[in-house]
Residue frames as a rotation matrix with the C-alpha (Angstrom) as fourth column:
UNK 1
0.076 -0.665 0.743 102.65
-0.020 -0.746 -0.665 91.02
0.997 0.035 -0.070 82.48
UNK 2
-0.071 -0.165 -0.984 104.18
0.910 0.393 -0.132 90.92
0.408 -0.905 0.122 85.94
UNK 3
0.489 0.228 0.842 103.53
-0.140 -0.932 0.334 93.54
0.861 -0.281 -0.424 88.56
UNK 4
-0.419 -0.692 -0.589 105.50
0.588 0.288 -0.756 94.31
0.692 -0.663 0.286 91.70
UNK 5
0.821 0.558 0.120 104.16
0.202 -0.482 0.852 95.38
0.533 -0.676 -0.509 95.08
UNK 6
-0.235 -0.937 -0.257 106.71
0.655 0.043 -0.754 97.20
0.718 -0.346 0.604 97.19
UNK 7
0.892 0.443 -0.096 106.89
0.338 -0.510 0.791 98.94
0.301 -0.738 -0.604 100.53
UNK 8
-0.107 -0.946 0.307 109.78
0.216 -0.324 -0.921 101.30
0.971 -0.033 0.239 101.33
UNK 9
0.710 0.251 -0.658 110.60
0.677 0.012 0.736 101.61
0.193 -0.968 -0.161 105.02
UNK 10
0.572 -0.498 0.652 112.31
-0.206 -0.856 -0.474 104.85
0.794 0.136 -0.592 106.12
UNK 11
0.186 -0.503 0.844 113.48
-0.982 -0.116 0.147 103.37
0.024 -0.856 -0.516 109.43
UNK 12
-0.827 -0.556 -0.085 114.86
-0.546 0.829 -0.118 100.04
0.136 -0.051 -0.989 110.60
UNK 13
0.157 0.890 -0.427 112.43
-0.678 0.412 0.609 97.12
0.718 0.194 0.669 110.30
UNK 14
0.002 -0.112 0.994 111.84
-0.928 0.371 0.044 94.91
-0.374 -0.922 -0.103 113.35
UNK 15
-0.915 -0.404 -0.005 112.48
-0.387 0.873 0.296 91.16
-0.115 0.272 -0.955 113.09
UNK 16
-0.455 0.822 0.341 108.81
0.299 0.502 -0.811 90.44
-0.839 -0.267 -0.475 113.70
UNK 17
0.424 0.596 -0.682 107.66
-0.424 -0.535 -0.731 92.70
-0.800 0.599 0.026 110.86
UNK 18
-0.333 -0.626 -0.704 110.31
-0.936 0.127 0.330 91.27
-0.117 0.769 -0.629 108.53
UNK 19
-0.925 -0.022 0.379 109.23
-0.051 0.996 -0.067 87.72
-0.376 -0.081 -0.923 109.35
UNK 20
0.027 0.999 0.020 105.59
0.116 0.016 -0.993 88.60
-0.993 0.029 -0.115 108.63
UNK 21
0.419 0.104 -0.902 106.52
-0.775 -0.477 -0.415 89.97
-0.473 0.873 -0.119 105.19
UNK 22
-0.643 -0.705 -0.298 108.85
-0.763 0.560 0.322 87.04
-0.061 0.435 -0.898 104.42
UNK 23
-0.720 0.452 0.527 106.09
0.175 0.852 -0.493 84.59
-0.672 -0.263 -0.692 105.36
UNK 24
0.369 0.897 -0.245 103.80
0.025 -0.273 -0.962 86.50
-0.929 0.349 -0.123 102.98
UNK 25
0.528 -0.189 0.828 106.18
0.798 0.444 -0.408 85.98
-0.291 0.876 0.385 100.04
UNK 26
0.978 -0.208 -0.011 108.04
-0.203 -0.939 -0.279 89.29
0.047 0.276 -0.960 100.15
UNK 27
0.315 -0.948 -0.038 111.75
0.905 0.313 -0.287 89.71
0.284 0.056 0.957 99.51
UNK 28
0.812 -0.068 -0.579 114.02
0.288 -0.817 0.500 92.45
-0.507 -0.573 -0.644 100.75
UNK 29
0.141 -0.811 0.568 116.52
0.857 -0.187 -0.480 94.80
0.495 0.554 0.669 99.15
UNK 30
-0.805 -0.442 0.396 117.87
0.158 -0.802 -0.576 97.28
0.572 -0.401 0.716 101.68
UNK 31
-0.840 0.536 -0.087 114.89
-0.063 -0.255 -0.965 99.03
-0.540 -0.805 0.248 103.25
UNK 32
-0.266 0.761 -0.592 112.47
-0.964 -0.204 0.171 98.03
0.009 0.616 0.788 100.46
UNK 33
-0.559 0.234 0.796 110.23
-0.048 0.948 -0.313 94.96
-0.828 -0.213 -0.518 100.71
UNK 34
-0.245 0.437 -0.865 108.77
-0.948 -0.293 0.120 93.70
-0.201 0.850 0.487 97.43
UNK 35
-0.484 0.111 0.868 107.02
0.130 0.990 -0.054 90.77
-0.865 0.086 -0.494 95.74
UNK 36
-0.961 0.251 -0.113 105.50
-0.137 -0.079 0.987 89.98
0.239 0.965 0.110 92.39
UNK 37
-0.525 0.851 0.026 101.75
0.059 0.067 -0.996 90.36
-0.849 -0.521 -0.085 92.33
UNK 38
-0.916 0.214 -0.339 99.96
-0.367 -0.105 0.924 89.28
0.162 0.971 0.175 89.19
UNK 39
-0.148 0.962 0.230 96.18
-0.922 -0.050 -0.383 88.95
-0.357 -0.269 0.894 89.09
UNK 40
0.790 0.613 -0.011 95.23
-0.588 0.752 -0.298 85.27
-0.174 0.242 0.955 88.97
UNK 41
0.505 -0.693 -0.515 98.83
-0.167 0.506 -0.846 84.05
0.847 0.514 0.140 88.71
UNK 42
0.860 -0.255 0.442 100.86
-0.432 0.099 0.896 82.21
-0.272 -0.962 -0.024 91.35
UNK 43
0.831 -0.542 -0.122 103.88
0.290 0.612 -0.736 81.19
0.474 0.576 0.666 89.23
UNK 44
-0.085 -0.889 0.449 106.43
-0.175 -0.431 -0.885 83.40
0.981 -0.154 -0.119 91.04
UNK 45
0.866 0.330 -0.375 107.14
0.265 0.333 0.905 81.96
0.423 -0.883 0.201 94.46
UNK 46
0.226 -0.785 0.576 109.58
-0.725 -0.530 -0.439 83.17
0.650 -0.319 -0.689 97.08
UNK 47
0.758 -0.067 -0.649 111.63
0.354 0.878 0.323 80.59
0.548 -0.474 0.689 98.97
UNK 48
0.475 -0.645 0.599 113.95
-0.835 -0.545 0.075 81.08
0.278 -0.536 -0.797 101.92
UNK 49
0.415 -0.459 -0.785 116.80
0.229 0.888 -0.398 78.75
0.880 -0.015 0.474 102.74
UNK 50
0.978 -0.124 0.169 117.83
-0.197 -0.268 0.943 78.58
-0.072 -0.955 -0.287 106.41
UNK 51
0.501 -0.844 -0.193 121.56
-0.452 -0.065 -0.890 79.13
0.738 0.533 -0.414 105.86
UNK 52
-0.114 -0.563 0.819 122.57
-0.993 0.075 -0.087 77.97
-0.013 -0.823 -0.568 109.32
UNK 53
0.232 0.280 0.931 121.18
-0.368 0.912 -0.183 74.51
-0.900 -0.301 0.315 108.44
UNK 54
0.896 0.171 -0.410 122.12
-0.434 0.141 -0.890 74.38
-0.094 0.975 0.201 104.74
UNK 55
-0.043 -0.898 0.438 124.74
-0.219 0.436 0.873 71.83
-0.975 -0.058 -0.215 103.68
UNK 56
0.284 0.160 -0.945 125.48
-0.935 -0.172 -0.310 71.84
-0.212 0.972 0.101 99.93
UNK 57
0.836 0.039 0.547 125.59
0.042 0.990 -0.135 68.48
-0.547 0.136 0.826 98.19
UNK 58
-0.185 -0.944 0.273 128.64
0.410 0.178 0.894 67.36
-0.893 0.277 0.355 96.18
UNK 59
-0.022 0.251 0.968 126.83
0.999 -0.028 0.030 68.29
0.034 0.968 -0.250 92.97
UNK 60
0.907 0.414 0.082 126.15
0.407 -0.909 0.091 71.81
0.112 -0.049 -0.993 94.21
UNK 61
0.472 -0.820 -0.323 129.77
0.011 -0.361 0.933 72.26
-0.881 -0.444 -0.161 95.26
UNK 62
-0.361 -0.581 0.730 130.94
0.728 0.313 0.610 71.17
-0.583 0.751 0.310 91.79
UNK 63
0.337 0.592 0.732 128.46
0.905 -0.418 -0.079 73.52
0.259 0.689 -0.677 90.15
UNK 64
0.922 -0.030 -0.387 129.65
0.161 -0.877 0.453 76.42
-0.353 -0.480 -0.803 92.30
UNK 65
-0.030 -1.000 -0.007 133.27
0.241 -0.014 0.971 75.77
-0.970 0.027 0.241 91.23
UNK 66
-0.302 -0.028 0.953 132.21
0.942 0.141 0.303 75.80
-0.143 0.990 -0.016 87.56
UNK 67
0.728 0.632 0.266 130.32
0.654 -0.757 0.009 79.06
0.207 0.167 -0.964 88.02
UNK 68
0.687 -0.534 -0.493 133.30
0.048 -0.644 0.764 80.70
-0.725 -0.548 -0.416 89.75
UNK 69
-0.375 -0.824 0.424 135.62
0.516 0.195 0.834 79.62
-0.770 0.532 0.352 86.91
UNK 70
0.018 0.479 0.877 133.13
0.986 -0.153 0.063 80.94
0.164 0.864 -0.476 84.33
UNK 71
0.918 0.312 -0.244 132.94
0.367 -0.901 0.230 84.29
-0.148 -0.301 -0.942 86.13
UNK 72
0.226 -0.927 -0.299 136.72
0.120 -0.278 0.953 84.54
-0.967 -0.251 0.049 86.16
UNK 73
-0.484 -0.375 0.791 136.96
0.777 0.231 0.585 83.84
-0.402 0.898 0.180 82.42
UNK 74
0.402 0.717 0.570 134.20
0.875 -0.484 -0.008 86.36
0.271 0.502 -0.822 81.63
UNK 75
0.849 -0.119 -0.515 135.90
0.191 -0.839 0.509 89.05
-0.493 -0.531 -0.689 83.72
UNK 76
-0.182 -0.982 0.044 139.18
0.339 -0.020 0.941 88.52
-0.923 0.186 0.336 81.89
UNK 77
-0.349 0.101 0.932 137.46
0.936 0.081 0.342 89.06
-0.041 0.992 -0.123 78.54
UNK 78
0.702 0.711 0.039 135.84
0.711 -0.703 0.011 92.33
0.035 0.020 -0.999 79.55
């Protein structure tokens, strides 16, 4: 069974504090930092992609187009 550790922050979080938490495997949603924390398990890993350096491959671009078309079709059916 998975467990989640989370820390709500009432005020703005500094870049240094955010980087510390990101380096420790935390993710962010608004002002809440969280990560999975299961005793003896390391299966859930958090990865960050530096978007300013990311260049999608041709395969990823094709996949994105397929996903966008699928979303459009699903929205029409709803």
